[in-house]
C-alpha positions in Angstrom: 7.7 12.1 15.6 5.6 12.9 19.0 4.8 11.0 21.3 2.2 8.3 20.6 -1.2 8.3 22.0 -2.8 4.9 22.9 -6.0 4.3 21.7 -9.0 1.9 21.8 -10.0 0.1 19.4 -12.7 1.8 16.9 -15.3 1.2 14.0 -13.8 -2.5 14.6 -10.0 -1.4 14.8 -7.4 -2.9 16.2 -5.9 -0.9 19.5 -3.2 0.7 18.4 -0.7 3.3 19.1 -0.8 6.8 16.6 2.3 8.9 15.8 1.8 12.4 14.6 4.5 12.4 11.5 4.5 15.7 9.5 2.0 17.5 8.2 -1.4 15.6 9.5 -0.2 12.1 8.0 -0.2 10.0 11.0 1.5 6.3 11.8 -0.5 3.2 13.5 1.3 0.8 15.5 0.4 -2.2 16.4 2.7 -3.7 18.6 3.3 -7.7 18.5 1.4 -9.8 20.9 4.3 -11.1 22.6 7.6 -9.8 23.8 9.1 -11.9 21.1 9.1 -10.7 17.6 11.3 -10.0 14.5 13.3 -7.5 14.7 12.8 -5.8 11.2 9.3 -4.0 11.1 7.0 -3.7 8.5 5.5 -0.6 7.1 1.9 -1.0 5.4 1.4 1.7 2.6 -2.0 2.3 1.6 -3.2 4.0 -1.8 -3.7 7.5 -2.2 -7.2 7.0 -3.2 -8.6 5.2 -0.3 -8.1 5.4 3.5 -5.8 3.7 5.0 -7.7 1.6 7.6 -8.1 -1.1 4.7 -5.3 -3.0 6.3 -7.3 -3.4 9.4 -11.0 -3.0 8.0 -12.9 -5.3 11.0 -11.7 -8.4 13.4 -11.9 -11.0 10.8 -10.4 -8.4 7.5 -7.1 -7.5 9.3 -4.3 -8.1 7.6 -2.7 -6.0 9.8 -3.5 -7.6 13.0 -2.7 -10.8 10.8 0.9 -9.7 10.9 1.1 -8.5 14.8 -0.3 -11.8 15.8 2.7 -13.5 14.0 5.3 -11.8 15.9 6.0 -8.5 13.6 5.8 -5.2 14.6 3.2 -3.2 12.2 3.2 0.2 10.9 0.4 1.4 8.8 0.6 4.9 7.2 -2.3 6.7 7.3 -1.5 10.0 4.6 -3.0 13.0 5.4 -5.6 15.2 3.6 -4.1 17.5 1.4 -4.5 20.5 2.0 -6.0 23.3 -0.3 -3.3 25.6 -1.4 -1.2 25.9 -4.6 1.0 24.0 -5.8 -0.4 20.9 -4.2 1.7 18.2 -3.0 4.1 16.4 -5.3 5.2 12.8 -6.0 8.2 13.8 -4.2 6.9 15.2 -1.2 5.0 12.0 -1.0 8.2 10.2 -1.4 10.7 12.2 0.1 9.0 14.2 2.7 6.6 12.1 3.8 6.9 8.4 3.2 10.8 9.3 4.4 9.9 11.0 7.9 7.8 7.9 8.2 10.8 5.6 8.0 13.0 7.9 9.6 10.6 7.9 12.7 10.0 4.1 12.4 13.3 3.3 12.1 14.9 5.9 14.8 12.2 4.3 17.3 12.9 0.9 16.9 16.8 0.9 16.0 17.0 -0.7 13.1 18.5 0.3 9.5 15.8 -1.0 7.2 12.6 -2.0 7.4 9.8 -4.3 5.0 7.4 -2.4 3.3 4.5 -3.4 2.0 2.2 -1.3 -0.5 -1.1 -1.8 -2.0 -2.2 -0.6 -5.1 -0.8 3.0 -5.6 0.1 2.9 -2.5 3.2 0.4 -3.7 4.1 2.2 -6.4 5.0 5.2 -3.9 6.7 2.1 -1.7 8.5 1.1 -5.4 9.9 4.4 -5.6 11.3 5.1 -2.6 13.0 1.9 -2.4 14.4 2.9 -5.9 15.4 5.9 -4.4 16.9 4.9 -1.0 17.6 1.1 -1.3 19.8 1.1 1.8 16.5 1.9 3.7 14.6 -1.0 2.7 15.1 -5.0 3.0 12.1 -6.3 1.7 9.6 -4.8 -0.9 6.3 -6.4 -1.1 3.9 -5.0 -3.6 0.1 -5.7 -3.5 -1.9 -5.8 -6.9 0.3 -2.6 -7.8 0.5 -1.5 -11.7 4.6 -0.8 -12.4 4.5 -1.1 -16.7 1.3 1.4 -16.7 1.1 0.4 -20.2 -0.5 -2.8 -18.9 -3.1 -1.7 -17.2 -6.1 -2.2 -20.2 -9.2 0.3 -20.2 -7.0 2.8 -17.4 -4.3 3.1 -19.9 -6.6 4.1 -22.7 -8.6 6.1 -20.9 -5.3 8.4 -19.1 -4.4 8.6 -22.7 -6.8 11.2 -23.8 -8.1 12.6 -20.4 -6.8 15.8 -19.5 -4.9 15.9 -17.0 -3.5 19.0 -16.5 -6.4 21.5 -17.8 -8.2 19.2 -14.5 -5.5 19.6 -11.9 -5.1 23.4 -13.5 -8.8 24.2 -12.3 -9.5 22.2 -9.2 -6.2 21.9 -7.7 -7.1 19.2 -5.5 -8.6 16.2 -6.9 -11.9 16.3 -6.0 -13.3 12.6 -3.5 -16.7 12.7 -5.4 -14.1 12.3 -8.5 -12.3 9.3 -7.5 -15.5 8.0 -6.3 -17.3 8.3 -9.8 -14.7 6.6 -11.1 -13.9 3.7 -8.5 -18.2 3.2 -9.3 -17.9 2.5 -12.5 -14.9 0.7 -12.3 -16.7 -1.2 -10.2 -20.0 -2.2 -12.5 -17.4 -4.3 -14.3 -16.4 -6.3 -11.0 -19.4 -7.1 -9.8 -18.9 -10.8 -10.0 -15.0 -10.5 -8.5 -16.4 -9.0 -6.1 -19.6 -11.2 -5.1 -17.2 -14.2 -5.2 -15.2 -12.2 -2.3 -18.1 -10.8 -0.1 -21.1 -12.7 -1.6 -21.0 -15.3 1.1 -20.4 -12.8 4.4 -24.0 -12.2 3.7 -24.9 -15.7 5.2 -23.7 -14.6 8.7 -24.1 -12.3 11.3 -20.4 -11.4 11.4 -19.9 -11.3 7.4 -22.8 -8.7 6.9 -20.8 -6.8 9.7 -17.7 -7.2 7.2 -19.9 -6.3 4.2 -21.0 -2.9 6.2 -17.2 -2.0 7.3 -16.1 -2.8 3.3 -19.1 0.1 2.2 -18.0 2.3 4.8 -14.6 1.8 3.4 -15.4 2.5 0.1 -17.4 5.6 0.8 -15.0 7.3 3.0 -13.2 8.7 0.0 -10.1 11.5 0.3 -9.1 14.0 -2.2 -6.0 13.5 -4.2 -3.1 16.2 -3.7 -3.3 17.5 -7.4 0.0 17.6 -8.7 0.6 14.2 -7.4 -2.7 13.4 -9.7 -1.0 15.3 -12.1 2.5 13.5 -12.7 1.0 10.0 -12.1 -2.0 10.5 -15.0 0.4 12.1 -17.1 4.0 10.3 -16.5 3.4 6.7 -15.4 -0.5 6.1 -17.3 0.5 8.2 -20.3 4.4 8.0 -20.6 5.4 5.0 -19.0 8.1 6.5 -17.1 8.3 4.6 -14.0 9.5 1.3 -16.2 11.3 3.2 -18.6 13.6 4.8 -15.8 13.2 8.3 -16.5 10.4 9.4 -14.0 11.5 12.9 -12.6 11.3 13.3 -8.7 12.6 15.8 -6.9 15.9 17.0 -9.4 16.0 12.9 -10.0 15.4 10.2 -12.5 13.9 7.4 -11.0 15.2 3.8 -11.9 14.1 0.8 -11.2 17.5 -1.1 -11.5 18.1 0.8 -8.1 16.4 -1.8 -6.3 18.4 -4.3 -4.3 15.7 -5.5 -1.5 13.8 -8.8 -1.7 10.9 -8.4 -3.9 7.5 -10.0 -3.3 4.9 -9.2 -6.1 1.2 -10.1 -5.9 -1.3 -9.9 -8.4 -5.3 -11.1 -8.3 -6.6 -13.3 -11.1 -9.5 -11.3 -11.7 -8.0 -7.3 -11.1 -8.4 -5.5 -14.5 -7.3 -2.3 -12.6 -3.6 -4.2 -12.7 -3.0 -7.6 -14.7 -0.2 -9.7 -13.6 1.6 -8.6 -16.5 1.7 -4.9 -15.5 2.7 -5.6 -11.6 4.9 -8.5 -12.6 7.3 -5.7 -14.8 9.5 -5.1 -11.3 10.7 -8.7 -10.9 12.4 -7.8 -14.3 13.5 -4.5 -13.9 15.0 -4.6 -10.3 18.3 -5.5 -9.5 17.4 -7.6 -6.4 18.8 -11.3 -6.3 15.8 -12.4 -4.9 12.2 -12.0 -6.0 9.4 -13.7 -5.7 6.1 -13.2 -8.1 2.3 -14.8 -7.1 -0.8 -14.4 -7.9 -3.6 -15.4 -5.9 -7.4 -15.7 -6.8 -9.7 -12.5 -6.2 -10.3 -9.0 -7.3 -8.0 -5.6 -6.6 -10.1 -5.2 -3.2 -10.5 -9.1 -2.6 -7.3 -10.3 -2.9 -6.8 -7.8 0.4 -9.7 -8.5 2.6 -11.9 -10.5 0.9 -13.1 -14.1 2.7 -10.1 -16.2 1.5 -7.5 -13.2 2.1 -6.4 -14.9 5.1 -5.0 -18.5 3.7 -5.0 -17.3 0.2 -2.6 -14.3 1.0 -1.9 -13.2 4.1 -0.2 -16.3 5.0 1.9 -16.4 1.8 3.5 -12.9 3.0 4.4 -14.3 6.6 6.0 -17.3 4.7 7.8 -15.2 2.6 8.8 -12.3 5.3 10.0 -15.2 7.8 13.3 -16.2 6.7 13.8 -12.4 5.4 13.6 -10.1 8.3 16.4 -11.2 11.0 16.4 -13.7 13.7 13.1 -15.8 14.5 11.8 -14.7 17.5 12.1 -18.1 18.7 15.7 -18.3 17.8 16.7 -14.9 18.4 15.5 -15.6 22.2 17.1 -18.9 22.3 20.3 -17.7 21.6 20.1 -15.0 24.4 19.6 -18.1 27.0 
């Protein structure tokens, strides 16, 4: 990890330090706002299908800043745009080489052995696979609208059953951004009521309209997806459900969810056809953790994260859950020292 570069808030983003990790991947670090902070840092892992700043979208919609302001050392993964070379990066590269390098750098910088990790959507799949592969590195695992039982994802699972992913990836290499946006747009049409519930009221105020513009920028700011990762996702996860069945091949090993012994918080959204609660909560039954919680919040796949009610319906519950699972409370820790 190269030396950090301090950056000013840009496009409504919070001030952060940016670290180059490996192969174009970066980490954005938001320091806690006081010297007193929890000793266990939290790593936010976005989906591979969209940009990292969903966690820091706008001053009124920033989960990263909220966690920072509650005395957590927050690190946000910024996946690199995949190269056009073939073969393209696969699951093992994202889990072992990219996420593994990021967590190595974080634990080295903070001088801890473990981190808390929160993965959103398919970022939660990466976080879960990492926690199953390297359980000694993860203290707390939070999955946010993350499919685990892929056969319970409704229309997406049905689509994957018939989609010719092998010739598609063989032809394109990386999956083009326009293909991802087209799929997102089609699914968004079916979720208009939930999206309006999440952001419609924002249109009544100037700040709210600014939030909606930020949401639109993020939705349209798509990235191509590494072809081999996409092949594994569609074929092995959505079509054959190998992650839940304990046979997902990653880097010469088989990923087993019963290797996970971290504390688990599984979060689902009530109006989310992309990841119904039954799909996400399969993790709680499959993992070996003795400390597992599942909650469902109102909202859509996106609205649950950055909608109007995300602050008090989701972010506060994450903070409450993490409080006694992140080492000493800052006030108690500093009180002991004195």
